[in-house]
Each structure stands twice: as structure tokens, then as C-alpha cells.
N, C-alpha and C positions, 0 to 999 in steps of 0.2 A: 248268291242272290242278290239280289240289289235292293238297295235302302226302297226305290217305289214298290218293289214285289212285296218286300217283308211288310212296309204300312197298309198294305193291300189287305194281304193276309189276316195281320191286326186287327184292322178296319172290319172284316170280315167277320173275326174269332169274336170281335165284342159286339156284332150285331146279333152271331148266332145265341150268344146269352143272352141278352136284351127279349129275342123275342122266347129262348127257354132256358129261364133261368136256373134248371132243374143240372144245365148241362154242368154248373159250377159245380156242382158236387162226384161229378166224372173227376174234375179237371182238380178239385184236394184234393181226391183220394188215389190217385196214379201211385200205385207201389215205389216206385222211384225215388218218388216226393218222402215219403214216409219212414221207408230204407236210411235215408241219407240223415232225417232226424234221428231216427232212434239209434245211428250208427255214434252221429257228434255229439246227442246231447247226455246217451245214455252207454256210449262205447259194449254195444251190442251186436260185431260185425254178424253173428250165427243167429242172431235169436236167443231166446231163455238158455239157459243150461236146461239137458234135459236127463228127467231120472225117468231109468228102463220102469217100462210097462210090471214088471213083475214086483217090484218093489211096492208100489201101489195094491196091486193086485194080487197076493198070495195065494190067495189056494186054485188050484189045480181047474175046478171045476164050474164056468166062469155061466149061468145061467143071462140069459139075455131072452125077455121076452113080453110082447111082444116087437115083432121086427118086420119090414112092410117089403125093406129091398126096392123104396120105390125113393123118388130123388126130392132132396131138402133136406132129407133124414140125416140122423147119426149115423156111423161107424158102430158094425155089433162094439168093436171095444169101449168106443164113447160111452155107451148104454151101461157096460160091464164095469167100467171103472167108476161111473157118477152109483152104481148099487155096492160095489165093493169098499168104495170112499165114505159110504154113510154106512157098512158095518164096520166100519176101521173105529169111525169117529163115534159110533153108537147114537147116531141120527135119531130125533122124536121130532124135525121139523125139515122141511124140505122149501125150497122156495125158486123160482124159476120165472126166467123174465125169455116170454118168445113160446108160447104154445105148440103150434104149426099143429101136425097129425096127432098129435099128443104122446107117442113114442117115449120120450124121454121119464115125464111124469107116469106114464104106467110103466112103465119099469122099475121105476124108484118106489113108487107106492107097495112095492110089493114086499121092500123092507122098512119104511120109515112111514108110520102113523098117520103125521099130519102133513098134507101137501099143497103147495099154493102154484100157482100158475097164473102170469097176467098176458094176455096179449089183445090185441085191439076190439073195438067191439064189432058184430055185422055193419052195423050203422058206418061206424069210421070207414070200415076196411071199402062198404059199396060208396062211400062220399069221395074215396080216390079211384074208383072204375076198375076196382079187383072183379074177376071173372066171380058168378054165383059159386061156380061148382068150388074152383079153389078157397070159396068161404066157410063152405058147409063143412069142412072135411077139417077145418080146427075143431081140434079136441074127438078128433075120433075113436082113439082110444080110451080114452081119457073122461068121458063125457056123465058115465054112467059109472065111476069109480068114486066108492061113495067116500076115500081117501083123499080126494082131490077135489080143494075149493078152485072154484073159476072165475078170476078177476077177469075185468075188461077197463081198459084204460088206455093211453097211452105211457111207455117208463119216462118220458119225459117231460108230463107232467101232473103221472099217478101221486094221489098222496099215501105213501109208505111208511108214514108214521106209525100206525098201527101194528106194522110187523118187524119195526124195527129192531135190532138189536137182541132176535128172538128167535132166529134162522142155525141151526147147524150148520146146514150144507144151502149153497145158492150156486144156482146154474143160468150163467147167461148167453143169452140165445136167440138174442133179437135184433134189431135192426145194427147192419154188422159196416154203415159207414163212421167214419172216424169222431163225428161230432156226439153218434147217437153209443160210441162203445166207452169213450170217457166218460159217459154222463152215466149208463150203466155200471159201468166197473164205483163209479162212486156209490153211490144206489147200493151195491152187496156191500160193499165193505159198511154200509149203517145197518143194513138189515145184519150182520153177521153178528152171532153172539158173543162179544169177546175173541176171546183166543184161544176156542174153544172147537173152534169150528172148520169149515175149508171152501172155498171157493174154484167153481169152475168153468172156465170159457172155452164155448163151441166155437170151431172155423179159425181155428190162430194159423193153423195151416192149411194150406190147398192141399196141401197132404201130407200125411203123417212123415215127411219130409223134410215138407219147404213150409216156409214161412208167409204170413200171410200179413205183411210189412204193416198195411193199415191198421188191421185190429190188434196187432202188437205194440204200435203208438199208442193207439188208444187206453190197452190196458195200462202202459207206463205212464201214460197224464195222468189217468184217470185214479190210479195207484197210491196210497199217501207214502211220500218218500222214503220213511222209516221201515216199511213193509214189501219195497222193492225187491229189496235181497231174498224171499221168501217166495217171488214168482218161479217158477218153474213149466218145460212143457213137459207132453208126458208119452214117450217113445210110444210107435206102434195105433197112435188116437192122432184126431185133429184138436187138441184140447191143449190149454195151460189152467195152470192152478196156483192157488197159493193155498198155500200148508202153515201152521200158524208154528211150529216147528222147523228147522230148518234138516235139508235131507240130501248125502252125497250122492253127486250131477255129476253131468259132465258134457263136453260141447257135442250137439248133436251136429253129424254129418251126412251128406247126400251126395253118394248115391250108401246109404248102409247094406253093411253087413248082415243078415239075419240071426239075429240071437234067440229069438225064440220065436215061435210058430204054432201057429191055433189048428185045433180036428175041430171039422164043424159035421152039425148032424142036425139036417132041417127036417123040422116036424110042421105039416103045414094044416092050417084051421083059416075056414071060411067060416064067415058070416050066418 
């Protein structure tokens, strides 16, 4: 490509960024860029070391309810991981960033007495031009649950002080852009009650076998350096975790030979 054509393409790109600054987020969140940072800065070419699902979820009968099988939600194994971790650490308090339909907090509320979930207010979502039907679906499964306190605000500016150092289990599932993951990760470590709890990040993987590099980069950047050795991926899920103790782990491989598999019995519930 000639220098003139390159200059022309650069000029058009700059013009597009001026017209639509949000395109800069797309550019900065390119997976290849974040993958390179993770490899060069943290020496993790395969992503986080992986813990087998059954190590954290020893119970053979893993209840998940509610579960909608709809877009934007978690896998059944993700929700099961949250419930089993809550039981494993005897959690009495849970805080999540990002509510959506309220599936995750509704699942955890069955085993944890005090749950908080933070999401943008309906007014804030409307100001961003989001569809009204989408807005009204937030908290669908959790809004009438007595154990769940719904908080409104942007996690980048919300005042977390009343909740800091009081949470046993924190679930980070908000905005997945790199900068937001960094910020929410820093918040999660302020929320957790010393070294007695656990943190879970959703969408660490595009799938249970592949890494979502911009999310991993954000997790690593936001985690205190002395705690990065306690970060793990969890097999058969989309999740990464921070645990206060060291756990035997392995390198994630893709494709993975199934070591465990599941039987599902589907019971339908209607409004």
C-alpha cells in the first residue's frame, strides 16, 4: 500500500473517531492488543491457571433456579459455582455489580441471607437511549425477593463505602470494557471482608474453553499485585475467581477432553 493511501486511511479513521468517539473503545478493546499485554506484562499466554469445576463444587446435586435460557445470562454452571462458593465459605453477605434479569442474585439469595445488587437506574438507562422493554426486564427474578437489596448507580461513581470490607462473596458482571473491569475489580477487593471471602468475575471467557482477553487484562490490572497469584479460571464455566487460599491448578487447554459432564432435569415454571 502506498504512503498516500495509508495517509488517506489514517485521515478517514481520525475523522470517524471525531464523529463518533465511542469507536475509540472498540479500538482499544481489540482482543489482540489485550492478549499481547497479558503475555508481555503478566506472562500468561494461556490465560489464568484453571481449577477443575468439581474442586469448588463438590456436591453432586447442584441446584440452579431460576434459569431462563435467554440471552445475556450466565451458564447453569456459573450460577452453580456462585451458590456452591457461597456455601463453601459460609457466606452471609453477597454483593454483585450488574443485575440484568436478576438470575444470579436470585440463585445466591437461596443460600445467603443478605444480598446487594447494583445496576444503573432506569433513568440513566433511558438517558443512554436503551429500549424500554430491556430496561424493565432488569431485576425480573429478584425484584420481589426479601433477601435482595437493589441499588442504583454507575459502578464507576457509586459510593461503595457503606459496603466495603463487609462482603463474603462478590460477583463482578457489569460493563465488560477494559477500563470498567479494572475499576470494578479494584472495587471488589475493597468490598471483600479481608481474606475470608471470594470474588467471581463473569465473562472471563468467551466460552468455557477460550479467554476473553480484554476482561482478563482488566482483572489483572485491577487486582493488587500480591493477590494475582490467587486468581484462577474455573473449568466448565465462563468465570474467573479470586480465592484467599492457594488451590492446585493446571493449564487450560483447547479443545478440552470432557473430564466431567452433567445431567439436567428441566422443570418449567410460568409467571
